C-alpha positions, 0 to 999 in steps of 0.5 A: 499500500502506498503511503501519501503525505499530504502536506496538509500543515504546509500551504507555502514552502519558502526559505522561511519554512524549508528547514522545518519541512525538510525535517518533516519529510525526512521523518516521513520517509523514515516512516514509509512515506513514499508520495508527498501531495502538494495540493495544499502548497499554494507558494513555493520558492527555490528553497522548495526545489532544494528541499524536494531534491533532499527528500529524493536523496534520502529516499534513494539512500533508504532504497525507496522511490518517491512521487510528488503529486499536485506540484504547483506550477510555480514549483514546476517552473522553478524545477525546470528553470534549474534543470532539475524538473526530470527529478521532481516528476508530478506523477501519481503513485504506481500501485502494485496489486498482488 
């Protein structure tokens, strides 16, 4: 079963809360989260790109693959600008049926 972190308590992901968000994401990954839903995030700056890349590195170290869903257009644009959009693909998590 895919575990989703809806980031419900985060409506902005900027330099002002990036460190707290980073820690929240690391904790979520350690707890088995594999999908991060950005539906509640309305404002993001370049700090958000750094946070998402750090989460990806932590997930890779843990041997899991993260998915990001409902990324704000502003965050997608920043990722494209920095040339890292391929690492932050906005795709639904793949559910495995056994």
